[in-house]
C-alpha positions as CSV (number, residue, x, y, z in Angstrom):
1,M,-4.2,-6.2,-21.2
2,D,-3.2,-8.9,-18.7
3,L,-1.9,-6.9,-15.8
4,L,0.1,-10.1,-14.6
5,L,-1.6,-10.0,-11.1
6,D,-2.7,-13.6,-11.0
7,G,-1.7,-15.0,-7.6
8,K,-0.1,-11.8,-6.3
9,I,-0.7,-11.3,-2.6
10,I,-2.1,-7.9,-1.8
11,F,-3.1,-6.1,1.5
12,I,-5.3,-3.2,1.1
13,A,-5.9,-1.0,4.3
14,G,-9.5,0.7,4.6
15,S,-11.2,-1.5,2.2
16,S,-14.7,-2.2,3.3
17,Q,-15.9,0.7,1.4
18,G,-15.0,3.4,-0.6
19,L,-12.0,3.6,-2.9
20,G,-10.4,0.8,-0.9
21,Y,-13.4,-1.3,-1.8
22,A,-13.3,-0.5,-5.5
23,M,-9.7,-1.3,-5.6
24,A,-10.2,-4.7,-3.9
25,E,-12.8,-5.6,-6.4
26,T,-10.8,-4.5,-9.5
27,L,-7.8,-6.3,-8.2
28,I,-9.8,-9.6,-7.2
29,N,-11.1,-9.4,-10.8
30,E,-7.5,-9.4,-12.0
31,K,-6.9,-12.8,-10.2
32,A,-5.0,-11.4,-7.3
33,V,-5.4,-12.8,-3.7
34,V,-6.6,-9.8,-1.8
35,V,-6.6,-9.1,2.1
36,I,-9.2,-6.3,2.7
37,N,-9.5,-4.4,6.0
38,G,-11.7,-2.2,8.0
39,R,-12.2,-1.2,11.7
40,N,-15.8,-2.7,11.9
41,K,-15.5,-6.6,11.7
42,E,-19.4,-7.0,10.8
43,K,-18.9,-4.4,8.0
44,L,-16.0,-6.0,6.7
45,D,-17.4,-9.4,6.6
46,K,-20.2,-7.9,4.7
47,A,-17.9,-6.4,2.2
48,A,-15.9,-9.8,1.8
49,E,-19.3,-11.6,1.4
50,K,-20.5,-9.1,-1.3
51,L,-16.9,-9.3,-3.1
52,T,-17.4,-13.1,-3.0
53,Q,-20.6,-12.9,-4.6
54,K,-19.4,-10.5,-7.2
55,T,-16.1,-12.2,-8.3
56,N,-15.8,-15.6,-6.7
57,G,-12.1,-14.7,-6.0
58,S,-9.8,-15.0,-3.2
59,I,-10.6,-12.9,-0.4
60,Y,-9.3,-12.7,3.1
61,P,-10.9,-10.0,5.6
62,F,-8.5,-8.9,8.3
63,A,-10.2,-6.6,10.8
64,G,-8.6,-3.8,12.7
65,D,-7.8,-0.2,13.1
66,V,-4.7,1.0,11.2
67,T,-4.2,3.7,14.0
68,E,-3.6,1.0,16.8
69,L,0.0,0.4,17.6
70,N,-0.3,-3.3,17.4
71,F,-2.2,-3.5,14.3
72,P,0.9,-3.8,11.9
73,S,2.5,-6.7,13.8
74,K,-0.8,-8.7,14.1
75,L,-1.1,-8.0,10.3
76,F,2.5,-9.2,9.8
77,E,1.8,-12.4,11.6
78,F,-1.3,-13.3,9.7
79,I,0.2,-12.6,6.1
80,A,3.4,-14.4,7.1
81,S,1.7,-17.6,8.5
82,K,-0.9,-17.6,5.6
83,F,1.0,-16.6,2.6
84,G,4.8,-16.2,3.6
85,K,5.4,-13.0,1.5
86,L,3.5,-9.8,0.4
87,D,3.5,-8.5,-3.3
88,V,1.6,-5.3,-3.1
89,L,0.8,-3.2,0.0
90,I,-1.8,-0.4,-0.4
91,T,-1.8,2.0,2.5
92,N,-5.4,3.7,2.7
93,S,-7.2,5.2,5.4
94,G,-10.1,7.3,6.1
95,G,-9.8,11.0,5.3
96,P,-9.2,13.9,7.7
97,A,-12.3,15.8,8.9
98,P,-13.3,19.2,7.2
99,G,-12.5,22.4,8.9
100,A,-11.1,26.0,8.7
101,F,-7.8,26.5,10.6
102,E,-9.0,28.2,13.7
103,S,-11.6,25.4,14.3
104,I,-9.1,22.6,14.7
105,N,-7.6,22.0,18.1
106,D,-4.3,20.2,18.9
107,E,-6.1,16.8,19.7
108,T,-7.7,16.7,16.2
109,W,-4.2,17.4,14.5
110,Y,-2.7,14.7,16.5
111,K,-5.4,12.2,15.5
112,T,-5.0,13.1,11.9
113,F,-1.4,12.8,12.1
114,E,-1.7,9.2,13.3
115,L,-4.4,8.4,10.7
116,S,-3.0,9.9,7.7
117,F,0.7,9.8,8.1
118,L,1.7,7.4,10.7
119,S,-0.6,4.7,9.7
120,H,1.5,4.5,6.3
121,V,4.7,4.6,8.2
122,R,3.9,1.8,10.6
123,L,2.4,-0.4,7.9
124,I,5.3,0.1,5.5
125,R,7.8,-0.6,8.3
126,A,6.0,-3.8,9.5
127,M,5.5,-5.2,6.0
128,L,9.1,-4.7,4.6
129,P,10.3,-8.1,5.5
130,L,7.5,-9.6,3.6
131,L,7.8,-7.5,0.6
132,R,11.4,-8.1,0.3
133,I,10.5,-11.8,-0.4
134,S,8.5,-10.7,-3.5
135,E,9.9,-10.5,-6.9
136,T,7.5,-7.6,-7.7
137,A,7.2,-5.9,-4.4
138,N,5.6,-2.3,-4.3
139,V,3.7,0.0,-2.0
140,L,1.1,2.3,-3.2
141,T,-0.1,5.2,-0.8
142,V,-3.4,6.6,-1.2
143,T,-3.3,10.4,-0.6
144,S,-5.3,13.2,-2.4
145,Y,-4.8,15.8,-5.1
146,S,-5.0,18.3,-2.2
147,V,-1.1,17.7,-1.9
148,K,-0.7,19.5,-5.3
149,Q,-3.8,22.1,-5.0
150,P,-5.0,22.8,-1.5
151,I,-9.0,22.3,-1.1
152,P,-10.9,24.8,0.8
153,N,-12.0,23.8,4.2
154,L,-9.7,20.8,4.3
155,I,-6.6,22.0,5.9
156,L,-5.9,19.0,7.7
157,S,-5.8,17.0,4.3
158,N,-3.7,19.7,2.5
159,S,-1.1,19.6,5.5
160,I,-0.8,16.3,6.5
161,R,-1.2,14.1,3.4
162,A,1.6,16.0,2.0
163,A,3.9,14.3,4.5
164,T,3.0,11.1,3.1
165,I,4.0,12.2,-0.5
166,G,7.5,13.0,1.2
167,L,7.6,9.6,2.7
168,T,6.7,7.8,-0.6
169,K,9.2,9.7,-2.7
170,T,12.2,9.2,0.0
171,L,11.3,5.5,0.2
172,A,11.4,5.2,-3.6
173,L,14.7,6.6,-3.6
174,E,16.0,4.6,-0.7
175,L,14.8,1.2,-1.4
176,G,14.7,1.3,-5.1
177,E,18.0,-0.7,-5.1
178,E,16.2,-3.5,-3.6
179,G,13.6,-3.5,-6.3
180,I,10.7,-2.2,-4.2
181,R,8.6,0.4,-6.0
182,F,6.7,3.2,-3.9
183,N,4.1,5.3,-5.6
184,S,1.2,7.2,-4.5
185,I,-2.0,7.8,-6.1
186,L,-4.0,11.2,-5.8
187,P,-7.6,11.0,-6.2
188,G,-9.8,13.8,-7.0
189,W,-13.5,14.1,-6.4
190,T,-15.0,10.6,-6.5
191,K,-18.4,9.4,-5.7
192,T,-17.7,7.7,-2.1
193,E,-19.2,7.7,1.3
194,R,-16.5,10.1,2.5
195,V,-17.3,12.7,-0.3
196,K,-20.9,12.5,0.5
197,I,-20.0,13.5,4.0
198,L,-17.9,16.2,2.8
199,M,-20.7,17.6,0.5
200,E,-23.1,17.3,3.5
201,N,-20.8,19.5,5.4
202,R,-20.5,22.1,2.7
203,A,-24.3,22.1,2.3
204,Q,-24.6,23.0,6.0
205,I,-22.3,25.8,5.6
206,N,-23.8,27.4,2.7
207,N,-27.5,26.4,3.6
208,S,-27.9,24.4,0.4
209,S,-28.5,20.8,-0.6
210,V,-26.2,18.0,-1.0
211,E,-27.2,17.7,-4.7
212,D,-26.4,21.3,-5.3
213,E,-23.0,21.3,-3.7
214,I,-22.3,18.0,-5.8
215,A,-23.4,19.7,-8.9
216,K,-21.1,22.9,-8.1
217,Q,-18.2,20.6,-7.2
218,A,-18.6,18.5,-10.3
219,S,-18.8,21.8,-12.6
220,E,-15.4,22.8,-11.5
221,C,-13.7,19.7,-12.9
222,P,-12.7,19.9,-16.6
223,L,-14.6,16.7,-17.3
224,G,-17.8,18.1,-15.8
225,R,-18.4,15.1,-13.3
226,M,-17.1,13.2,-10.6
227,A,-15.2,10.1,-10.8
228,E,-16.7,6.6,-10.3
229,P,-14.7,4.5,-7.8
230,E,-14.0,2.1,-10.4
231,E,-12.2,4.7,-12.6
232,F,-9.8,5.4,-9.6
233,A,-9.4,1.5,-9.1
234,N,-8.3,0.9,-12.6
235,V,-5.4,3.2,-12.5
236,A,-4.6,1.9,-9.1
237,A,-4.5,-1.6,-10.3
238,F,-2.1,-0.6,-13.3
239,L,0.3,1.0,-10.8
240,V,0.7,-2.0,-8.6
241,S,0.9,-4.5,-11.3
242,P,4.0,-5.6,-12.8
243,R,3.2,-3.9,-16.0
244,A,4.2,-0.8,-14.3
245,S,7.8,-2.0,-13.4
246,Y,9.4,1.0,-14.2
247,L,7.3,3.5,-12.2
248,T,8.5,4.5,-8.9
249,G,8.5,7.6,-7.1
250,T,5.5,8.7,-9.0
251,M,2.7,10.9,-7.7
252,L,-0.1,10.3,-10.2
253,S,-3.3,12.4,-10.0
254,V,-6.6,10.8,-10.8
255,D,-8.6,13.9,-10.7
256,G,-10.3,14.6,-13.9
257,G,-7.9,17.4,-14.4
258,M,-8.6,19.3,-11.2
259,V,-5.2,20.3,-10.6
260,K,-4.5,23.3,-12.6
261,G,-0.5,23.1,-12.3
262,I,1.7,21.8,-15.3
263,L,3.5,19.6,-13.0
């Protein structure tokens, strides 16, 4: 199926690795023009070079930290001057640190709030004028299946990502009449750098190996395995495409059936 993304201007936050990188590769293969982002310029440039070699597509690296106050305005200036509009905004950021409730201090709560909630708010607010120019404008927030089913030892993710879901649903209602779609994608356990870090943390707590923890977590999934990043990216590509033009306010789990609830 042609997703009708040819020439669409897309910005993906946090896309030098992990899920963001996987989305970038998939969308570039769909002939979209993709602006990728990461805090580390050297790492981002390497990601852009790798994507260019693999896809020969249109890739523009834009380095910066999404938690910095002036980042959204700098991004706006770049996209406005380069393209004049934005068709798709994908707000993605590094995940919160693991930890139990009593191990987390106020400073960590505040930092996580800025990373996992305010970064979405600021990017959406800054990019709205450019999205309003597009005929197929939409925003995709990347959260976690933890908003539906809390994950042990991830209270920061369980709590703060839920606020992004509230934001996404509310904006779908507020801006639907302008034709701007808002959806969220809720990944489950996927083979990324972040999941490896989480498994290392579990191995340390349980005095086991990373391999054992990965196998244990995979066994809890109805499909019996973790997802490949491209499996997540394929769903994301559909959600942001014009083929999903009647989907808004949707919180879509890509979790291999991990969420046990009916809704």
